[in-house]
Each structure stands twice: as C-alpha cells, then as structure tokens.
N, C-alpha and C positions, 0 to 999 in steps of 0.2 A: 765828534761822535761820525760813526760809518753809516754809509746807507743801507739797506736792506734790498736785496736783488732775488726775485723770484727764481728758484733753483732752473726752471725751463728756461727763461729769458739767460740767466748765467751760461748755461751750455751752448744756446745760440750764439751769445757774445764771442763765445771762446773760438766757435766754430769759423765766426764771420772774419774774425781776427786773422786767422788763418788764410780763408780763400772767401773774398767778400764777393766775387764773383758769381760763385755756387751759393752760398749761404743766403744772400740777398734774394735769391729766386724760391727758397726752401724755408720759410720762416714759420713752419708747424711740424716739424720733425721730431719733437723732444716731448716727453711726454709731462706727466702733470705731477708727478711725484713730489713729495715736500722735502726729501733727503738727496743729495747729489749724486751718490754714489748707483742707488738703486734707480734713479732716473734715468744715468748715463747707462748703466748696465741693460735696463730694459731696452732702451731704445735700440742698443748698439746689438742685443740679442733679435731683434724683431728686423732689423736691416740685413744682419748677416743672415739669418734664417732665410729671407727674400734672396739674397744675393747668390746662395748655393743651393736653391730649391730645385733647380734644374741641373745641379751637377757641379763642380768645382771648374772654374776657368782654367782652361791650358794654355799654354804659351810656349815660345822659343826661349832657352835661356842658354848663356855661353859656359860650356864646361871645359875645364882645365884638368888634363889625366895623365898616367903613363900607361902604354899599351902596347901588346905585342905585334899589333898590326897599324899601319897608319892609315888612319881615316880622318877627315877634317882637315885642318891645318897645322903643319908642324912648327912647333916653337923653336926656333934655330938656336936662340940664345941660350934658354934652358938646357937643349940637348947638348952644347958644348960645355956648358958649366956643370951638369948634374951627370953626364954620360961620359965624359971625357973622350969623345970620340968612338964610342961602341955605338954599333947599329939599335941593338934592342936593350931595352926596350924605349920607346920612342916617346918623346914629350909632345902633345897634340892638343889642341884647342879644336871644340867642334860647338854645334849649336844642337840641344836637345829639346825635343818638343813632348812636354809633360806638364803635369800640375804642380810641381816644385817653383814657383815664380813668385815674383815679390809680393803680387795682392794677396795671393793665399798665405805668405809667410806674414804677411803684417796681421792678417785675421788672426793666424794662430797665437802670434805674439799678445795680442788685444786680448784674445780668449783667456790666455792661461794668467795674464795679468788680472782681470777680473776673477777669475777662479781663486786666485789666492788671497783674496780679501776676505775678512770674515764677515757674516752678519747679514750676508746676502740671501734675498729669499729662498727657500730650499727650492721652488719650482724654478725659479730663474737660474739657480745654480745646475740644476737638471739640464735646462735647456742650452745652457753654456757647455756641460759636460758632453750632451750630443755632439754641439758643433766641433767640439774638440776631438771626438772619434773621428767626424767626416774628415778632418784634416790631419788625421794621423800620419800620412805619408808624404807629410810637406815638413819641410826643415825649419827648425824654430832657430831666428836668427839670434846672434849674440846679442845681448841687452846694449843698448846705445849703439848698436851697429846694424839697425834696423833698415833692410832697404827703401829706396824712393821708388814712386810710381808715377805713372804719367797717365791722366784720363784720357781716355780713346773711346772712339765708337764700341770697340770690342769688349772692353770692360766696364762699359756703362752701367750693367745691372749691380755693379759692384759700387758704386761711387759714395753712396750714402753709407755704407758701411765702412769704407775704407776712411772716409772724413772722420767719423766717429771712433774707428780704430786709431787714428793720429792722434787724436784727443786724449785718450785713455793713455798712449804710450807716451805723450807729451807731458802728463800731470801726474803719472803715478812716481810714489817715492816711499820710503822705510823711515824716512829722518824726519825729525821735527826741526824746523827753522824759527828762529824768533820773528814775531810780525808776521805769520802766517797762518794760516788756517788750516789745519790738519784734520782730514776727512776721511776716515777709515782707510787709510794708506795712500791717500791723494794729498797731496800739498798745493794748495791754489793761494798765491799771493793776490788777494781782491783787488788792490790797488793796480796790480798789474794786467789783471784780466780787464779792467776797467779802462786802464790806461791803452793796450793794445786795441780794445776794439773800439774808442774813441779815435784815436790818431789814425786807424784805417780808415774807420768812416768818415773822418773829416778830410784827409787825404783824397779817398774817392771822390768826395763832393767838390773838393778844390780842384782837382784835376780835369771835371767835366768841362770847364770853363776856361781851360788853356793854362792856368798856372800850376805849381807843383806844391805839395805838401810834403817835406823830408823830416826825417829823425837824424840825429846827428850820427855821423857816419861816414863812408867811403866816399858817398856822393855830395856830401856836406863839410866845407871845410872846418878845420877846427877854429874856434870863436872863443876870444878871452876879456874879460874885465878889467885887465891893468895891462900896461905897457909893457913890464915883463914877464908877461905870458904866463902865469902862475895860477891863476884863476880861471879855470874853464867852465865855458859857459854851454849848457846842454838842454835847451828847451826840449820837451816831448816833440814839440813840430815846429818847423820852421816854414811859413808859407811864403814861397818865392813867386814873383810874378813871371812873366812869360821871357823876361830878360836875363832872370836869373838870380835879380836883387830881392834880399829879404824885405817883407812887406809890414810882417806883424809874427807875432809866436802864439803858440796854443799851450797851456799845460794842463793836465788832467789830475784832479783831485778827488780821489774817493772818500769824501767827506759828505756831509749836511751843511749845506749852505742855511743858516737859521734866517727865519722870517726877518726882513727888514735889516738884515745884516750885508756886510761886504765880506770877503775871503778874510783869512787869518792875518796876524800881521806880517808872519814869517813868508807866507806865500805872496803878498804884496811885494815885500822886499826883493823877493826872488825876482818877480816880474819886472820889478823897478830896473833890478841889475841888469836883466837881458834887454831893455830897453836903452840902458846905459851904453853897454858894451856893444851893442848892434846898431846904435842910432836909429832907434825906432821910435816911433811916436804912440804907438798903442802895442796893448799884449792882452791877452784873454785866457782868464781861469775858466775852466768849467769844472763844475761838481757835479756829482754824482746824483744829489738829491737837494731840492730846496725850491726856492720861488722861481717861476721861470723866467719873468720878466728880468732882463739882464741891469747890473748896478754898475755905475761908472764911478771910478775915482780919478779926479784930477790931481796930479802931484804936485805940490807947491814948488816954486822954483824951476821948473821946467815945463815943457810941452806934451809930457807923457800923459796919457789915461791909461788905467787899468780897468777892464770889463769884467764882471764876475757873471758868470752864467750857469744855469742848472738843468740836468737832463733829468726825465722822470723815467727811471728804469724799471717801473712798474707797466709802462706800456707794451702793448705788444710789437714783436719784432718790426712789423712794415711802419708802425707808426713812428717807434723809437727812430729808424734811420730817417723817416721824414722830419723828424725834430731836429736831427743833426742838419740835414740838408736847410730846414729853415735857419738854424743859427748861422751856418755858413753864409748863406744869402745875405742874413742881416749884417754880418761883419762886412762881406762885401760891398753892399749896398751904401753904408755908411761910410766904409774906405774911400769908394768911389767919391762920394759927396763933398769929402773932406779935400780932395785933389783937385777938387774944379776951381 
C-alpha cells in the first residue's frame, strides 16, 4: 500500500531534492490546492509575476555570427573552414546585452509547458498567457536543451520562479509509463520523489557531522554480492565515515509500514544482501508512512540487524526535515554505542 502525501508537501519535496540549501529555508512557498498541476501552476505564476514585476532581467550572452564588419572576437577556425580564406563576411563572437538570457528562456519554457496542459482554471491560464506576452522577445529553447543558470545577487528576484520552472520542466511528459502516476501531462514516479527527497535530506544530515552519504555512481565504487561480480549492489544511500569506509546503508520505500510490522520479505532480503556483500552489521529501511518507532530484525546465523523506520509525510516541511535529522541522529547514536 502506498503512502498519501499532501500536494503542497509533494511539491516542496521535489524542490528540496533539487536544491536543499534553498528549499530548506523556504518551506511555505506552495499553495494549498488539492491537485498537483493547479498547485504547481499557481505557485509558479505567482513567483513569475513577482520576478518580472519591475521588468525582465537583462544580461550578457555570447553570440556567434557572420558579419560584414569585425567587432568582438574573430573565430579563426570558422573563418578558415567556412570562408576558405575570403576576407568577408567575417565569423565573429561577441557579447550582447539584452533580455534573451537563460533566466528568461527558462521562464518562457515553463510558461508554455503549463499553457499546453488542459483543464487549468481559466483565470490562471490568463495570467500565464500575459506572462508569455511579456516574454515575447525571448527565444524558446529546444525541449531537452534548456539552458542552465547560476543563482547570483543580480538575479535574486528570479530565484523562486526559476526553481519552480525547473520542477515544471523536469516532470513534464506526454507519455504514460507503467508504475507511474500520470497527472494532466505530468508524470511523477512517486517512489522516486520520495527516494530523491529522503536521500538528499539524509545526506545533508550525515554531512553535518563529518561523514558522507553517497548514492551509487562515480563517487562510489561498484559493489557486488558474488565473487564473479555479476550481482551488483546499489543501495539508495551508503553512509561513509570520515575515512571513506561504509558503515551502513539506507533504502527508501514509498510504502505504508503497517502497525506492529516490519518491512516486506523482499525488502528485508534486499538489505541482508547489502550487508553481506558490503560486510556491514546494520542496514536501514525508511518507509513513507507508518509507526514512527523503529523496529529491528536480528538475522539468524549472522551479526546483521535490519531496522525499519517510518516518516510522516503529512508533517509540515520544517518538521519533516527535523524528523529526518532525528532519524539520522538515532542511527549515529546507536552505531557509536555499538562500536565502543
């Protein structure tokens, strides 16, 4: 059985997973709509209106062009390969100061993405249409090649709108995928939203005490269950101590942990495999809903303990973050006591 998450909390969790530093300080920026798309669209329209209220942001962007007069910098390679030694036109590169910058391009892309969705309230659609008109002279980026941006003092008034724009562009879809929730043109893998949030939040909490929480990937070597290296181990998060040694693993499960129960057999088997292959004495399953008090399973014939925890996703964001911090503190305290 899946857990139920309030829409406003879901949006905040999605944002936090992308940028924990910013979203941890902004825990009340989404509305109270009971449907995902209206809530996201309303929050975005409000943020974008505030961002452009005093006019569109302008900035420098690099332009490559062919011209009859040299200004800026000559692109020597292109001049040779394209013009075969001819003097004109010249291939140049220069900096242009205007409003066609990444920040405005992202706002335009997000605005058009929302306007393409059916069943938006007409008043909200009208607000988005006005915003699109304000952005009329901005270039619409090709889908999948949207520019990146860097938060600075100069674009501070755009920050909220841009973080929401990134969420919109990340989760837009026109396809149905099995095991997903398709909501009016947006596809959200609910387990992935929960996993991304939990792993980001736990890694942040772990890092505050000098250790590291890492996902499988470039920073973490491949680990296997068998000598032949055919069965790969990929826990959601591996907790490394200050020396880089794995001390435990954490897996997120977007499921309801029933009263008085532990995780499902498959979940427990998975964690035992992680402990066996990585020579760990403990592993932790974190469920999206259920009894908050952890439940421990001592595995017969080994020194492995699997602990099952649950989070209350109905908590306000600040309290939800605090509960993740408490969970990590509990794990750390027990681990320190066991090593004495």
